[in-house]
DOPA-76156 format. One record per residue (C-alpha): residue number from 1; residue in one letter; x, z, y. Coordinates in Angstrom, 1 decimal, decimal comma. Layout:
residues N
   num   residu       xx       zz       yy
   NUM        A        X        Z        Y
...
//
This chain:
residues 170
   num   residu       xx       zz       yy
     1        M      7,3      7,8      7,3
     2        A      5,9      4,4      6,3
     3        V      8,7      3,9      3,9
     4        K      6,7      5,5      1,1
     5        F      3,8      3,1      1,6
     6        I      5,9      0,0      1,8
     7        V      7,7      1,0     -1,4
     8        Q      4,4      1,7     -3,1
     9        L      3,1     -1,7     -2,1
    10        I      6,2     -3,2     -3,6
    11        A      5,0     -1,6     -6,8
    12        L      2,0     -3,9     -6,5
    13        F      4,2     -6,6     -7,8
    14        V      5,3     -4,5    -10,7
    15        I      2,8     -6,2    -13,0
    16        S      5,7     -8,0    -14,8
    17        M      8,8     -7,0    -12,7
    18        P      9,5     -3,3    -12,9
    19        A     12,8     -3,7    -11,1
    20        L     10,9     -4,3     -7,8
    21        A     10,1     -0,6     -7,4
    22        A     13,8      0,3     -7,3
    23        A     14,7      3,4     -5,3
    24        P     17,1      1,5     -2,8
    25        Q     14,1      0,0     -1,1
    26        R     13,3      3,5      0,3
    27        Q     16,4      3,4      2,4
    28        I     15,6      0,2      4,2
    29        P     14,0      0,7      7,7
    30        I     10,5     -0,6      8,4
    31        Q      9,7     -2,8     11,4
    32        V      6,1     -3,1     12,6
    33        E      5,1     -5,6     15,2
    34        A      1,6     -5,9     16,7
    35        D     -0,1     -6,8     20,0
    36        Q     -1,2     -3,1     20,5
    37        M     -0,4      0,3     19,0
    38        V     -2,5      3,4     19,6
    39        S     -1,3      6,9     18,4
    40        T     -4,0      9,5     18,0
    41        Q     -2,6     13,0     17,4
    42        K     -6,0     14,5     16,8
    43        N     -6,6     12,3     13,8
    44        N     -2,8     12,2     12,8
    45        S     -3,0      8,4     12,9
    46        V     -1,3      5,4     14,3
    47        F     -3,4      2,2     14,7
    48        F     -1,8     -1,3     15,1
    49        S     -3,9     -4,3     16,0
    50        G     -3,5     -8,0     16,7
    51        R     -1,3    -10,1     14,4
    52        V      0,2     -7,1     12,6
    53        V      3,4     -7,8     10,7
    54        A      5,1     -4,9      8,9
    55        K      8,4     -5,6      7,2
    56        Q     10,7     -3,6      4,9
    57        G     13,5     -5,6      3,3
    58        L     12,0     -8,6      1,6
    59        L      8,5     -7,2      1,7
    60        T      6,1     -8,4      4,4
    61        I      2,5     -7,3      5,1
    62        D      0,4     -9,3      7,5
    63        A     -3,0     -8,1      8,7
    64        D     -5,3     -8,1     11,7
    65        E     -5,2     -4,3     11,8
    66        L     -3,1     -1,5     10,2
    67        T     -3,8      2,2     10,4
    68        I     -1,4      4,8      9,2
    69        Y     -2,7      8,4      8,5
    70        Y      0,0     11,0      8,2
    71        A      0,6     14,7      7,7
    72        T      3,5     17,0      8,6
    73        R      5,4     18,2      5,6
    74        T      7,1     21,2      7,1
    75        G      6,2     23,4     10,0
    76        G      2,4     23,0      9,4
    77        R      0,0     20,1      9,8
    78        D      0,1     20,2     13,7
    79        V      1,6     16,9     14,8
    80        N      3,4     18,6     17,7
    81        S      5,3     21,0     15,3
    82        K      8,7     20,2     14,1
    83        G      8,8     18,6     10,6
    84        T      8,6     15,4      8,7
    85        K      5,6     13,1      9,0
    86        E      4,5     11,8      5,6
    87        I      2,0      9,0      4,9
    88        R     -1,2     10,3      3,4
    89        R     -3,1      7,0      3,5
    90        M     -2,7      3,5      5,0
    91        S     -5,4      1,0      5,6
    92        A     -4,9     -2,7      6,4
    93        Q     -7,9     -4,8      7,4
    94        G     -8,6     -8,4      8,2
    95        R     -6,9    -11,3      6,4
    96        V     -4,4     -9,0      4,6
    97        K     -1,5    -10,7      3,0
    98        I      1,4     -9,0      1,1
    99        I      4,4    -11,1      0,3
   100        Q      7,4    -10,0     -1,9
   101        K      9,9    -12,1     -3,8
   102        G      7,7    -14,9     -5,2
   103        W      4,6    -12,6     -5,2
   104        V      1,6    -13,0     -2,8
   105        A     -1,4    -10,7     -2,8
   106        S     -4,3    -11,3     -0,4
   107        G     -7,7     -9,8      0,4
   108        D    -10,0     -8,6      3,1
   109        T     -8,7     -5,0      3,1
   110        A     -5,9     -3,0      1,4
   111        E     -5,8      0,7      1,1
   112        Y     -2,9      3,0     -0,1
   113        F     -3,7      6,5     -1,3
   114        E     -0,6      8,7     -1,5
   115        A     -2,2     11,6     -3,4
   116        A     -3,6      9,3     -6,2
   117        R     -0,6      6,9     -5,9
   118        K     -3,0      4,0     -5,9
   119        V     -3,3      0,7     -4,0
   120        V     -6,7     -1,0     -3,7
   121        I     -7,3     -4,4     -2,3
   122        V    -10,9     -5,5     -1,8
   123        G    -12,7     -8,8     -0,9
   124        H    -11,7    -12,3     -1,9
   125        V     -8,7    -10,9     -3,8
   126        R     -6,0    -13,3     -4,9
   127        V     -2,7    -12,4     -6,6
   128        W     -0,1    -15,1     -7,2
   129        R      3,3    -15,2     -8,8
   130        D      4,9    -18,6     -8,8
   131        N      1,9    -20,9     -9,9
   132        N      0,1    -18,2    -11,8
   133        L     -3,1    -16,8    -10,1
   134        V     -5,6    -14,0    -10,7
   135        T     -8,7    -13,7     -8,5
   136        G    -11,5    -11,2     -8,2
   137        D    -13,3     -9,0     -5,7
   138        R    -11,3     -5,8     -6,2
   139        F     -7,7     -5,1     -7,4
   140        V     -6,6     -1,6     -8,2
   141        L     -3,0     -0,7     -9,0
   142        F     -2,2      2,8    -10,5
   143        L      1,5      3,1     -9,5
   144        D      2,6      5,9    -11,8
   145        E      0,8      4,4    -14,9
   146        G      2,0      0,9    -14,3
   147        K     -1,7     -0,2    -14,8
   148        S     -3,7     -2,6    -12,8
   149        I     -7,4     -3,6    -12,9
   150        V     -9,0     -6,7    -11,4
   151        E    -12,8     -6,5    -11,1
   152        H    -15,6     -8,8     -9,9
   153        D    -18,6     -7,9     -7,8
   154        R    -21,4     -7,4    -10,3
   155        G    -24,0     -7,9     -7,7
   156        K    -22,7    -11,4     -6,8
   157        G    -22,5    -12,4    -10,5
   158        G    -18,9    -13,4    -10,0
   159        R    -16,1    -13,2    -12,7
   160        V    -12,5    -12,4    -12,7
   161        K    -10,4    -15,6    -13,1
   162        A     -6,8    -15,9    -14,2
   163        F     -4,8    -19,1    -14,2
   164        F     -1,5    -19,0    -16,2
   165        Y      0,8    -22,0    -16,3
   166        P      3,6    -22,4    -18,8
   167        A      7,1    -22,4    -17,5
   168        K      8,5    -25,8    -16,8
   169        N     11,5    -26,7    -19,1
   170        K     14,6    -27,6    -17,2
//
């Protein structure tokens, strides 16, 4: 169920490491911990709140809130019918932090859209790998294209900033 989303977020770190999106990650179970969980069948959603931590393998997502929106693949869209639940969209809000093998991405909110195969992080965006850093107001990752865009808020007059440090010689 949430495996697809977690695997897609791993692709967030594909900017320079394509091996991170490897298929074996899909087989690893996901563990979500939170202070509270509310499942709403009418909206086909599950809402987690309070110090949310979602883990799959070496990937960790921390947030204040996480909502998973799903659909039933077989047997119709009725949540009570038999069938596999698939993620349509996921939304993390409040001090979002995504960590995976030397990569850290943070922002105010993160959204994953299955149909578009796109991840969007908005608000005070920072993406680190080792000592390298890119900042902006909006980060968009197109998973199938291997393309990412970092934008600034034009209304605030901000700018995208990137800091790249040369590798240290051993």
